[in-house]
C-alpha positions as CSV (number, residue, x, y, z in Angstrom):
1,M,-26.7,11.0,-14.8
2,K,-23.7,12.8,-14.1
3,R,-23.8,16.5,-12.7
4,K,-20.5,18.4,-13.2
5,L,-19.5,21.1,-11.2
6,T,-18.2,24.7,-12.2
7,A,-15.0,24.9,-13.8
8,G,-13.7,27.1,-11.1
9,A,-14.4,24.4,-8.3
10,V,-12.5,21.7,-10.2
11,L,-9.8,23.8,-10.7
12,S,-9.6,24.7,-7.1
13,A,-10.0,20.9,-6.3
14,A,-7.1,20.1,-8.6
15,A,-5.2,22.6,-7.0
16,L,-5.6,21.3,-3.7
17,L,-5.0,17.5,-4.3
18,A,-1.8,18.4,-6.0
19,G,-0.1,18.7,-2.7
20,V,-1.9,15.7,-1.2
21,V,-0.4,12.3,-0.8
22,Q,-2.5,9.1,0.0
23,V,-3.7,9.3,3.5
24,G,-2.2,6.4,5.5
25,A,1.1,6.3,3.6
26,A,4.5,6.3,5.3
27,P,5.4,9.2,8.0
28,A,6.1,12.6,6.5
29,Q,9.6,13.3,5.3
30,A,10.9,16.7,4.2
31,G,8.6,18.2,1.7
32,V,5.8,15.8,2.0
33,P,2.7,16.7,3.7
34,S,2.0,15.0,7.2
35,V,-1.1,13.0,7.9
36,G,-2.5,16.1,9.6
37,Q,-1.9,18.5,6.5
38,Q,-3.1,15.8,4.1
39,R,-6.5,15.7,6.2
40,D,-6.7,19.5,6.2
41,A,-6.3,19.8,2.5
42,L,-9.0,17.1,1.8
43,L,-11.5,18.8,4.0
44,S,-10.4,22.2,2.4
45,L,-11.2,20.6,-0.8
46,A,-14.5,19.4,0.4
47,G,-15.5,22.9,2.0
48,A,-14.7,24.7,-1.2
49,E,-16.8,22.4,-3.3
50,A,-19.8,22.6,-0.8
51,A,-21.5,25.5,-2.2
52,P,-21.1,24.2,-5.9
53,I,-22.4,20.8,-4.9
54,A,-25.4,22.2,-3.3
55,G,-26.1,24.0,-6.5
56,A,-25.6,20.9,-8.6
57,L,-28.1,19.0,-6.3
58,A,-30.6,21.8,-6.5
59,L,-30.7,22.3,-2.7
60,G,-33.0,25.2,-1.4
61,G,-31.7,28.5,-1.0
62,Q,-31.6,28.4,2.7
63,E,-29.6,25.0,2.7
64,R,-26.0,24.8,3.0
65,L,-23.3,22.0,3.2
66,I,-20.8,21.8,6.1
67,V,-17.9,19.3,5.4
68,K,-17.5,16.5,8.0
69,D,-15.2,14.2,6.1
70,A,-13.6,13.2,2.9
71,V,-12.2,10.1,1.4
72,V,-10.0,10.0,-1.9
73,D,-9.5,6.6,-3.8
74,A,-6.2,5.6,-5.2
75,D,-7.9,6.4,-8.7
76,G,-8.6,9.9,-7.6
77,D,-12.5,9.3,-7.0
78,R,-13.6,11.4,-4.2
79,H,-16.5,10.7,-1.5
80,L,-17.2,13.9,0.1
81,R,-19.4,13.6,3.4
82,Y,-21.5,16.7,4.5
83,E,-23.9,17.6,7.2
84,R,-26.7,20.1,6.1
85,T,-28.0,23.4,7.7
86,F,-31.4,25.0,7.0
87,A,-31.4,28.8,7.4
88,G,-28.3,28.4,9.8
89,L,-29.7,25.5,11.8
90,P,-28.1,22.3,12.0
91,V,-30.4,19.5,10.1
92,I,-30.4,16.3,12.1
93,G,-30.8,13.4,9.6
94,G,-29.8,15.7,6.7
95,D,-26.3,14.1,5.9
96,L,-25.1,13.3,2.8
97,V,-22.2,11.6,0.9
98,V,-21.2,12.9,-2.6
99,H,-19.4,10.5,-5.0
100,Q,-17.3,12.4,-7.6
101,R,-14.6,11.4,-10.3
102,A,-11.3,13.0,-10.1
103,D,-12.5,15.7,-12.5
104,G,-15.1,16.7,-10.0
105,S,-18.3,15.3,-11.9
106,I,-20.7,13.7,-9.4
107,T,-21.4,10.1,-10.3
108,S,-23.9,9.5,-7.2
109,V,-25.0,10.7,-4.0
110,D,-26.1,8.9,-0.6
111,R,-28.5,11.0,1.4
112,A,-30.3,10.5,4.9
113,F,-32.8,12.8,3.7
114,A,-33.5,12.9,-0.2
115,G,-35.9,15.8,-0.5
116,R,-35.5,19.4,-0.5
117,L,-36.0,21.1,2.9
118,S,-39.0,23.3,3.7
119,L,-40.4,24.5,7.0
120,P,-43.6,26.5,7.5
121,S,-42.0,28.6,10.1
122,L,-38.8,29.3,11.8
123,A,-40.5,30.4,15.1
124,P,-40.7,27.9,18.0
125,K,-43.7,27.8,20.3
126,L,-41.7,26.7,22.9
127,S,-38.6,28.6,24.2
128,A,-35.2,27.1,24.7
129,D,-35.7,26.9,28.5
130,Q,-38.8,25.1,28.1
131,A,-37.6,22.6,25.8
132,A,-34.5,21.9,28.3
133,T,-36.9,21.3,30.9
134,G,-39.1,19.0,28.9
135,A,-36.1,16.9,27.7
136,A,-34.9,16.5,31.4
137,D,-38.4,15.7,32.5
138,A,-38.4,12.9,29.7
139,V,-35.0,11.6,30.8
140,R,-36.4,11.4,34.3
141,G,-39.3,9.2,33.0
142,T,-36.9,6.7,32.3
143,L,-35.7,6.4,36.0
144,G,-35.7,2.7,36.8
145,T,-36.5,1.6,33.4
146,S,-34.6,0.5,30.4
147,D,-33.9,2.9,27.5
148,G,-32.9,2.3,23.9
149,E,-29.4,2.0,25.1
150,G,-30.5,-1.0,27.4
151,A,-29.6,0.7,30.8
152,A,-31.8,2.2,33.4
153,L,-30.8,5.5,35.0
154,A,-30.1,5.7,38.6
155,R,-30.2,9.7,38.4
156,V,-30.3,12.7,36.4
157,G,-27.8,15.5,36.6
158,A,-27.0,18.8,34.5
159,T,-29.2,19.6,31.5
160,G,-27.5,21.5,28.8
161,A,-28.9,24.6,26.8
162,A,-31.6,23.4,24.2
163,Q,-30.5,24.1,20.5
164,L,-33.0,24.9,17.8
165,V,-32.4,22.2,14.8
166,V,-34.2,21.1,12.0
167,W,-35.1,17.2,12.5
168,A,-35.4,15.3,9.3
169,G,-35.3,11.9,10.5
170,G,-39.0,11.4,10.3
171,D,-41.7,11.5,7.5
172,S,-41.3,15.3,6.9
173,P,-38.8,17.9,8.3
174,R,-39.9,20.1,11.3
175,L,-38.4,22.6,13.7
176,A,-37.0,20.9,16.9
177,Y,-34.8,21.3,19.8
178,R,-31.6,19.1,20.5
179,T,-30.8,18.9,24.2
180,V,-28.0,16.8,26.1
181,V,-29.1,15.5,29.7
182,E,-26.4,14.2,31.8
183,G,-26.8,11.4,34.4
184,V,-25.7,8.1,35.7
185,R,-27.0,4.7,35.1
186,T,-27.8,2.2,37.5
187,D,-24.5,0.2,36.8
188,G,-22.5,3.4,37.6
189,V,-21.8,4.1,33.8
190,P,-22.2,8.0,33.2
191,S,-25.1,8.9,30.9
192,S,-25.2,11.6,28.4
193,R,-28.7,11.2,26.6
194,R,-29.2,13.3,23.4
195,L,-32.9,14.1,22.9
196,I,-34.6,15.6,19.9
197,T,-38.0,17.1,21.0
198,D,-40.6,19.0,18.9
199,A,-40.1,22.6,18.7
200,A,-44.0,23.1,19.0
201,T,-45.3,20.4,21.4
202,G,-42.1,19.2,23.5
203,A,-42.6,15.7,22.1
204,V,-39.8,13.4,22.0
205,L,-38.9,12.8,18.3
206,A,-35.7,10.8,18.8
207,G,-32.8,10.1,21.5
208,D,-29.8,8.1,22.0
209,D,-27.0,8.1,24.3
210,G,-23.7,9.7,23.6
211,I,-22.0,7.2,25.9
212,R,-21.8,3.5,24.3
213,T,-21.5,0.4,26.4
214,A,-20.9,-3.2,26.0
215,T,-22.5,-4.5,29.4
216,G,-20.3,-7.0,31.3
217,T,-19.5,-8.7,34.7
218,G,-16.1,-10.1,33.7
219,T,-13.6,-12.4,34.9
220,G,-10.5,-10.4,34.3
221,V,-8.7,-9.9,30.9
222,Q,-4.7,-10.2,30.4
223,V,-3.2,-9.9,27.0
224,G,0.0,-11.7,28.6
225,A,3.4,-10.6,27.9
226,V,3.3,-7.7,25.2
227,T,5.6,-4.9,24.0
228,L,4.6,-1.5,24.4
229,T,5.8,1.8,23.3
230,T,6.1,4.5,25.9
231,T,7.6,7.8,26.6
232,Q,10.5,8.6,28.5
233,T,10.9,12.0,30.4
234,G,14.3,12.0,32.1
235,A,14.5,9.0,34.3
236,T,10.7,8.5,34.2
237,Y,8.8,6.5,31.7
238,Q,5.1,7.4,30.7
239,L,2.6,5.0,29.6
240,K,1.9,7.2,26.4
241,D,2.7,6.4,22.8
242,A,4.0,9.2,20.6
243,T,4.1,6.8,17.8
244,R,0.2,6.4,18.0
245,G,-1.0,9.9,18.3
246,N,0.1,10.1,21.7
247,Q,-2.4,7.5,23.0
248,S,-2.2,7.3,27.0
249,T,-3.6,5.3,29.6
250,V,-4.6,7.0,32.8
251,D,-5.7,5.9,36.4
252,A,-9.5,7.0,36.8
253,G,-9.4,5.9,40.5
254,N,-6.3,8.4,41.0
255,K,-7.5,11.5,39.6
256,N,-6.9,10.5,36.0
257,A,-3.1,10.4,36.6
258,L,-0.9,9.4,33.8
259,F,0.8,5.9,34.5
260,T,4.5,6.4,34.9
261,S,7.5,4.1,35.8
262,T,11.0,4.2,36.7
263,T,11.9,1.0,35.1
264,N,9.7,0.8,32.1
265,I,8.5,-2.6,33.2
266,W,4.8,-2.5,33.7
267,G,2.5,-4.5,35.7
268,N,2.9,-8.4,36.9
269,G,-0.2,-9.8,35.3
270,L,-2.3,-9.7,38.6
271,P,-5.3,-7.4,39.1
272,S,-3.8,-6.4,42.4
273,N,-1.4,-4.5,40.4
274,R,-3.1,-1.3,39.1
275,Q,-0.5,-1.2,36.2
276,S,-1.7,-4.6,35.0
277,A,-5.2,-3.2,33.7
278,A,-3.3,-0.3,32.2
279,V,-1.0,-2.7,30.1
280,D,-4.1,-4.4,28.8
281,A,-5.8,-0.9,27.9
282,Q,-2.7,0.4,26.4
283,F,-2.1,-2.7,24.1
284,D,-6.0,-2.7,23.3
285,A,-5.6,0.7,22.0
286,A,-2.6,0.3,20.0
287,A,-3.9,-2.8,18.5
288,T,-6.9,-1.2,17.4
289,W,-4.6,1.7,15.9
290,D,-2.5,-0.7,14.0
291,Y,-5.5,-2.8,12.7
292,F,-7.1,0.5,11.1
293,K,-3.9,2.0,10.2
294,N,-2.2,-1.0,8.5
295,T,-5.6,-2.4,7.0
296,F,-7.3,0.6,5.8
297,G,-4.7,3.4,5.9
298,R,-6.7,5.1,8.7
299,V,-4.5,6.9,11.0
300,G,-6.5,7.1,14.3
301,L,-10.1,6.5,14.8
302,R,-11.0,9.9,13.6
303,N,-8.3,9.6,10.8
304,N,-6.8,12.7,12.0
305,G,-3.5,11.2,13.5
306,V,-4.8,11.8,17.0
307,G,-4.9,9.0,19.6
308,I,-7.4,8.3,22.4
309,T,-6.9,8.2,26.1
310,S,-7.8,5.1,27.8
311,R,-9.2,5.2,31.7
312,V,-8.8,2.2,34.1
313,H,-10.0,1.4,37.5
314,Y,-13.1,3.8,36.4
315,G,-15.9,3.8,39.2
316,S,-16.3,1.3,42.0
317,N,-16.4,-2.4,41.0
318,L,-17.9,-1.3,37.9
319,M,-18.8,-4.4,35.8
320,D,-18.7,-2.4,32.3
321,L,-16.5,-0.7,29.8
322,F,-17.6,2.3,27.6
323,W,-16.7,4.7,24.9
324,D,-17.2,8.4,25.1
325,D,-17.0,10.6,22.2
326,T,-16.8,13.9,24.2
327,C,-13.5,12.9,25.9
328,F,-12.5,10.6,22.8
329,C,-11.8,8.1,25.5
330,I,-12.7,4.5,26.6
331,S,-13.2,3.7,30.4
332,Y,-12.8,0.2,32.0
333,G,-14.3,-0.9,35.3
334,D,-12.4,-3.3,37.5
335,G,-15.5,-5.7,37.7
336,P,-17.0,-7.6,40.7
337,S,-14.7,-7.0,43.9
338,G,-12.5,-4.9,42.0
339,N,-10.2,-7.5,40.8
340,K,-11.7,-8.5,37.2
341,P,-10.6,-5.5,34.9
342,M,-13.0,-5.2,31.9
343,T,-10.2,-5.2,29.6
344,E,-10.6,-7.9,27.0
345,L,-9.6,-7.0,23.5
346,D,-12.4,-7.8,21.2
347,V,-14.9,-5.7,23.7
348,A,-12.3,-3.0,23.8
349,G,-12.1,-2.8,19.9
350,H,-15.7,-2.9,19.9
351,E,-16.0,0.0,21.9
352,M,-13.4,2.1,20.2
353,A,-14.9,1.3,16.7
354,H,-18.0,3.3,18.0
355,G,-15.4,6.4,17.4
356,V,-14.8,5.1,14.0
357,T,-18.7,5.1,13.2
358,S,-19.2,8.4,14.8
359,A,-16.3,10.0,12.8
360,T,-17.7,8.6,9.3
361,A,-21.5,7.4,8.9
362,G,-22.6,8.8,12.4
363,L,-25.3,5.8,12.6
364,V,-28.2,6.7,15.0
365,Y,-28.4,4.8,17.8
366,S,-32.0,3.8,17.2
367,G,-33.9,1.6,14.6
368,E,-32.0,-0.6,12.2
369,A,-29.4,1.9,12.2
370,G,-28.6,1.2,15.7
371,G,-28.3,-2.4,15.1
372,L,-26.0,-1.6,12.1
373,D,-23.8,0.6,14.6
374,E,-23.5,-2.3,17.2
375,A,-22.7,-4.7,14.5
376,T,-20.0,-2.5,13.0
377,S,-18.3,-2.5,16.4
378,D,-18.6,-6.5,16.7
379,I,-17.3,-7.0,13.4
380,F,-14.5,-4.6,14.0
381,G,-13.7,-5.9,17.4
382,T,-13.5,-9.5,16.1
383,M,-11.2,-8.5,13.5
384,I,-8.8,-6.6,15.9
385,E,-8.6,-9.7,17.7
386,W,-7.8,-11.7,14.8
387,Y,-5.3,-9.1,13.7
388,A,-3.5,-9.2,17.2
389,G,-3.4,-13.1,17.1
390,L,-2.5,-13.2,21.0
391,P,-1.7,-16.5,22.6
392,A,-3.3,-15.3,25.7
393,D,-6.5,-14.7,23.9
394,P,-6.8,-16.8,20.8
395,P,-8.9,-15.1,18.0
396,D,-12.5,-16.5,17.3
397,Y,-16.1,-15.3,16.2
398,L,-17.3,-14.7,19.6
399,I,-17.6,-11.6,21.6
400,A,-16.5,-11.2,25.4
401,E,-15.9,-15.0,25.7
402,K,-13.2,-14.4,28.2
403,L,-15.4,-12.0,30.3
404,D,-17.8,-15.0,31.3
405,L,-20.5,-12.4,31.9
406,A,-23.0,-14.9,32.4
407,G,-21.0,-17.1,35.0
408,N,-21.3,-20.4,32.8
409,G,-18.3,-19.8,30.5
410,T,-20.5,-18.7,27.4
411,P,-19.7,-15.5,25.4
412,V,-22.0,-12.2,25.2
413,R,-22.8,-12.8,21.5
414,Y,-21.9,-15.2,18.8
415,L,-21.6,-14.2,15.0
416,D,-22.2,-17.7,13.5
417,R,-25.6,-18.1,14.9
418,P,-26.6,-14.8,17.1
419,S,-29.6,-16.4,18.7
420,R,-27.4,-18.7,20.5
421,D,-27.4,-15.7,23.2
422,G,-31.1,-16.3,23.7
423,Y,-31.6,-12.5,22.6
424,S,-30.0,-11.7,19.2
425,K,-31.7,-12.5,15.9
426,D,-30.4,-14.5,13.1
427,F,-32.5,-13.1,10.4
428,W,-34.1,-10.0,9.4
429,Y,-37.9,-9.5,9.7
430,P,-40.2,-6.2,9.6
431,G,-40.0,-4.5,12.8
432,I,-36.4,-5.9,14.2
433,G,-35.6,-2.0,14.3
434,G,-37.7,-1.9,17.5
435,L,-35.3,-4.2,19.3
436,D,-32.6,-3.0,21.5
437,P,-29.6,-2.5,19.2
438,H,-27.6,-5.2,20.7
439,Y,-30.0,-7.7,19.7
440,S,-30.9,-6.4,16.3
441,S,-27.4,-6.4,15.5
442,G,-27.4,-10.0,15.0
443,V,-28.4,-9.8,11.5
444,A,-25.4,-7.8,10.5
445,N,-23.1,-10.1,12.7
446,H,-24.6,-13.3,11.1
447,F,-24.1,-11.6,7.7
448,F,-20.6,-11.0,8.1
449,Y,-19.8,-14.4,9.5
450,L,-21.5,-16.2,6.5
451,L,-19.6,-13.8,4.1
452,S,-16.3,-14.7,5.8
453,E,-16.6,-18.2,6.6
454,G,-19.7,-19.8,4.7
455,S,-22.5,-21.8,6.1
456,G,-23.0,-25.2,8.2
457,A,-20.7,-26.7,10.7
458,K,-17.1,-26.3,10.5
459,V,-14.2,-25.7,13.3
460,V,-12.2,-22.3,12.7
461,N,-9.0,-22.0,14.7
462,G,-10.4,-24.6,17.4
463,V,-13.7,-23.2,17.8
464,S,-16.8,-25.0,16.4
465,Y,-19.6,-23.1,14.7
466,N,-22.6,-24.1,12.9
467,S,-24.1,-21.1,10.9
468,P,-27.6,-21.8,9.4
469,T,-29.3,-19.9,6.6
470,A,-32.8,-18.5,6.4
471,D,-33.3,-19.9,2.4
472,G,-31.4,-23.1,3.3
473,S,-28.6,-22.2,0.9
474,T,-25.0,-23.4,1.3
475,L,-22.5,-20.8,1.4
476,V,-18.8,-20.5,0.7
477,G,-17.1,-17.6,2.6
478,I,-14.6,-15.3,0.8
479,G,-12.5,-14.7,3.8
480,R,-12.8,-12.4,6.7
481,D,-10.2,-9.7,5.5
482,K,-12.3,-9.2,2.1
483,A,-15.5,-9.2,4.2
484,A,-14.0,-6.6,6.7
485,A,-12.9,-4.5,3.7
486,I,-16.1,-4.5,2.2
487,W,-17.8,-3.5,5.2
488,Y,-15.2,-0.7,6.1
489,R,-16.0,0.6,2.6
490,A,-19.6,0.6,3.0
491,L,-19.1,2.4,6.3
492,T,-17.1,5.1,5.2
493,V,-18.2,5.9,1.9
494,Y,-21.9,4.7,1.4
495,F,-23.7,4.5,5.0
496,T,-25.6,7.7,6.4
497,S,-26.8,8.2,10.0
498,T,-30.0,6.3,8.8
499,T,-29.0,3.6,6.8
500,T,-31.2,0.6,7.1
501,Y,-30.2,-3.0,6.4
502,A,-31.9,-2.8,3.0
503,N,-29.5,0.2,2.6
504,A,-26.5,-1.6,4.1
505,R,-27.2,-4.6,1.4
506,S,-27.2,-2.0,-1.4
507,A,-23.8,-0.3,0.0
508,T,-22.0,-3.6,0.7
509,L,-22.9,-4.7,-2.9
510,R,-21.2,-1.4,-4.2
511,A,-18.3,-1.6,-2.1
512,A,-17.7,-5.2,-3.4
513,L,-17.7,-4.0,-6.8
514,D,-15.4,-0.9,-6.0
515,L,-13.0,-3.3,-4.2
516,Y,-13.2,-6.7,-6.0
517,G,-15.4,-8.0,-8.6
518,A,-18.3,-10.2,-9.5
519,P,-17.5,-13.1,-7.5
520,E,-17.3,-11.1,-4.3
521,Y,-20.5,-9.1,-5.4
522,N,-22.4,-12.4,-5.8
523,A,-21.0,-13.6,-2.4
524,V,-22.4,-10.5,-0.6
525,A,-25.7,-10.7,-2.4
526,A,-26.1,-14.4,-1.4
527,A,-25.1,-13.8,2.1
528,W,-27.8,-10.8,2.7
529,K,-30.6,-13.2,1.0
530,A,-29.2,-15.8,3.7
531,V,-30.1,-13.6,6.5
532,N,-33.4,-12.8,4.7
533,V,-32.3,-9.2,3.7
């Protein structure tokens, strides 16, 4: 059933859209809105319609919608993403996506929490100081143990002020506190634990880490001879790319100094030259930018035309790399002995894809949603590697194959049969959400490979694969480009923060129909069935 907005809201939307061209189009010219202006207009549209939509959805009088993102299709259909507040408090797990036709009529809604919010009281039994102390104590309890991010803590640092929120991620909404506790993991990677605790009892309701990692002990990654876009200032060149949102690479081991050169010739391919890792990182960021822009019209990870900062030589012999939303940056360690930088393209793309997920569906890093978050990064890290097509790093369906993390020449993960790593799962089963997200991601990774390439034994780009199916079916793939487009559409238009595997199946089926037709729809259904979803 369609529910229509008020005429005034529709008129306002039409007026805003009149000056907007399709996001991701050619660079702005005279009289044509820039990418930033286009995005501002779309967000203004969504903001103007927030109140009418709340009324159309029969939300409670104390509920408000706060715009987070907006997508407009070529035919004018709109997909408006909102966070929710209750009595002025942020609602964690209350996000939703409203799908409209060009005339403003609502066609469907995807919600993380479907009901109307109601709380018996807005008075917490614990003070904010008590909640912050309790959150810090809870994190200290993970010292020397492995948490949901898969890395133990070496020490706990500063604790932020506890913020009163509404937790809607469980069976029923409740008053809670959100607290950020900083720390350092045992591998040297910084930690930013985000805990939700009950405002009455202090019990931990949920938690994740704002810094996402792909654990590694690499062997050094080089992209070979590549072309870089740099910035010239006088006689000095900077490793800063004005054509890609001012993306830059800095030396974390030298007070985050921007890399500069007097010759515009960077590195020599050896880890002993500090610029060599910077060349890798700058190319990785450019390839990621180009893939999302040229494939989906997404201009930057947040789709706002702003580039990221890459930090190389982070820590001391750090065998890891990580994405951090707070600085909108990716950091690379130098690996063992400081001469094996962790700059492989597919792993870098994996980490940067976490930034896309954060800016769109915001998948929580726990349960099945956590596995989908990790799989999304594996899928797009793989696609970025195929997009770049580097002779020095031939594309495949393997993750971190050049890093040799196990020391025996094997990859970290395999998309064709995830269980080959000894930990990941090929097929869905009840309770899989209790696994580390790096391992529960195997189901979606396997789905993506089957949808792309089909089942059974085959050789793709010189690499042998053999992908099984849970139901014994034989599948023929639709190609990785279509499979990735379906996943991207589902992520940016239909997924919410608490999407499960069953939800992902529904979302990708809808996306297949949006983009293609019955053959692709049937292929998506068959691939999910083949992984027992």
